[in-house]
Each structure stands twice: as C-alpha cells, then as structure tokens.
NUKOLMI-317201 format. One record per residue (C-alpha): x, y, z; residue in one letter. Coordinates in steps of 0.02 Angstrom, whole numbers, padded with zeros to 5 digits, always signed. Example, Ala and Ser with C-alpha at 12.3 -4.5 7.8 and 13.67 -1.06 7.14 Angstrom:
BEGIN
+00615-00225+00390a+00684-00053+00357s
***
This chain:
BEGIN
+00474-00727+00820x+00381-00584+00902x+00192-00569+00877x+00152-00489+00710x+00000-00388+00661x-00067-00321+00499x-00156-00162+00547x-00283-00087+00427x-00314+00097+00455x-00497+00153+00438x-00479+00197+00253x-00397+00034+00201x-00521-00065+00307x-00664+00025+00220x-00587-00007+00048x-00570-00191+00089x-00747-00196+00160x-00821-00131-00003x-00748-00277-00101x-00840-00440-00132x-00807-00568+00006x-00711-00685-00111x-00594-00544-00161x-00570-00495+00022x-00519-00673+00064x-00402-00681-00085x-00317-00518-00035x-00303-00569+00148x-00235-00738+00094x-00095-00650+00000x-00035-00576+00165x+00009-00750+00230x+00194-00744+00184x+00211-00556+00191x+00261-00538+00375x+00428-00628+00359x+00470-00537+00198x+00417-00365+00255x+00504-00371+00423x+00673-00415+00349x+00790-00281+00289x+00773-00340+00109x+00623-00248+00036x+00679-00252-00146x+00524-00352-00195x+00413-00205-00151x+00396-00034-00230x+00462+00102-00116x+00401+00280-00096x+00483+00407+00020x+00436+00582+00073x+00473+00689+00226x+00554+00543+00317x+00405+00428+00288x+00429+00267+00189x+00285+00175+00108x+00298+00011+00016x+00189-00051-00126x+00136-00233-00136x+00050-00295-00293x-00096-00413-00273x-00168-00452-00443x-00272-00301-00495x-00238-00211-00331x-00096-00113-00252x-00075-00114-00064x+00019+00033+00011x+00091-00003+00183x+00228+00045+00304x+00326-00050+00433x+00278-00030+00615x+00351-00102+00775x+00201-00220+00787x+00199-00269+00603x+00127-00178+00453x+00005-00033+00438x-00097-00041+00279x-00141+00134+00219x-00230+00103+00054x-00291-00039-00058x-00314+00031-00232x-00369-00046-00395x-00226-00038-00520x-00340+00040-00650x-00371+00185-00533x-00184+00209-00515x-00159+00190-00702x-00288+00324-00732x-00203+00433-00602x-00033+00407-00683x-00103+00439-00856x-00185+00601-00801x-00022+00655-00719x+00064+00626-00887x+00238+00609-00813x+00365+00502-00907x+00450+00429-00751x+00438+00260-00665x+00281+00235-00562x+00360+00240-00388x+00470+00391-00427x+00323+00485-00498x+00209+00442-00353x+00332+00491-00218x+00354+00662-00299x+00168+00693-00323x+00087+00788-00177x-00086+00724-00223x-00032+00544-00189x+00030+00593-00015x-00130+00691+00018x-00224+00529-00019x-00115+00435+00105x-00125+00571+00238x-00314+00579+00217x-00320+00395+00260x-00216+00424+00417x-00330+00563+00479x-00489+00462+00454x
***
C-alpha cells in the first residue's frame, strides 16, 4: 500500500486545535480505519456532496461531521463541524430535503468550504 496522509487544511486544523485535547485524540483515533475505506471505490458509508466537479464526503464522528475529499496522497480534511451547528444551519435553511442533497445545493455551504481552502 502506498503511503497515506490525512491532510488538514488551515481551517480544519484550527477547528481541531480549538477542541479539548481528549476530543482531539478521540477524533484523530476515529481516522485509524478510514484510509482503507476512503481510498476504495466504495464510498457508500459516507455522505456525498457534489458541485462544479468537486466531490466532498461527510464522515460522522459522534457529535461532529468531518468534510473531506480524496487526494492522490490520501484525504484532505476541509471542515470539522459540530452537528448542532449543522442542525441549526439546516433548520434555518428550512428545506425539506435530505441533508446531503440540501447541502450540495446550498451556495452558503460551498462558500464555507471554499473559505477554508483560501485560508
């Protein structure tokens, strides 16, 4: 197997850094089995969001949602968000569609992701 990396962009690294150390370790520990799963072609376990040729996947970790994409070297983590923040976001959007479908159609979600990339 080729070397595998989990790359945190500046925004996701900052989000992780703001969490208590125990929570950081718990979240990082959840990535242990992720490389094999995420690098296969079967990504049904993960939520999937697509826009303008870009594909993001959503991985649930307890109260948090990790948004990432595949990369030649491994995974790039774009955001780590508390589910309550997303729930509030979805509630305010007031759209009666499944979470992933609603998110991929909402420009504000993609602005959040693109803001992380530019940081």
